[in-house]
C-alpha positions, 0 to 999 in steps of 0.5 A: 518092069524088068531090071538087071542089077550090076555091082561095080566095086562096092556100088550097085546100079540098076538098069531098067530094061529097054521098053519095060517101063512107061514113066509119065509121072512122079508116082511112076518114078517113085515106084521105080526108085523104091524097087531099086532101093530095095536092092541097095542100088545108088543109081539107075539107068533108064533108056529114054524110050521109057519116058512118055512124050510129055517128059520131053516137052519142057512146058509140061514140067514133068521132066523137072518134077521127075528129075527133082526126085533124084536130087531129093532122095539122093539117088543118081539117074542116067538117061540113055538114048539119042537126044539129037532130036531135042534140038531146042535151046531149052533142052540143050541147056537142060541137058548141059546143066544136068550133065554138070551135076551128079544127080541126073545125066543124059548119056548115049550108051549104057557103058558111059552111064555106068562109068558116070554113075561110078564116079 
């Protein structure tokens, strides 16, 4: 896993470099959370290509399990990518509800992710 740490004001955000991880389980995300916690980061930016295809199939439950960890551990996540291919009603609802909260957001750019994570 390759990451960069950005300090904005008094907060630190870790950006996991595009193509440097493959997240397919809660164990994978907990490893990442532990690593960035070591650097006192309160937020993580992960590019959508870092998640397995199963993550994007809501029937597997993997997305819910992984994203629940961010709520449980009070860490924020921004998933950056193009989500237009997730055109089903369930995914549109899932993204809309996630973006209403503070724990997990689905965003189109790293700049937008930094802005949201700094709020």
